C-alpha angles and dihedrals in degrees: 000000000000123000118237114246117214117242089235091059091049091052092047091050092050092049091048092052095046096045115125115252118211126194119238090254092053091050091051091049092051093048094048093048089048091052091052087059095214094126135024115264092244091061096051102075117079 
């Protein structure tokens, strides 16, 4: 018999798998550009 999986767990698993992955270099670039304050944080990631 199969166990029922909650819909919340399914959604969390999907979000985890589809999350964007940034390299260390990309993270540093985003942080430095954010500290400069020239653009909003939302506009910094590709």
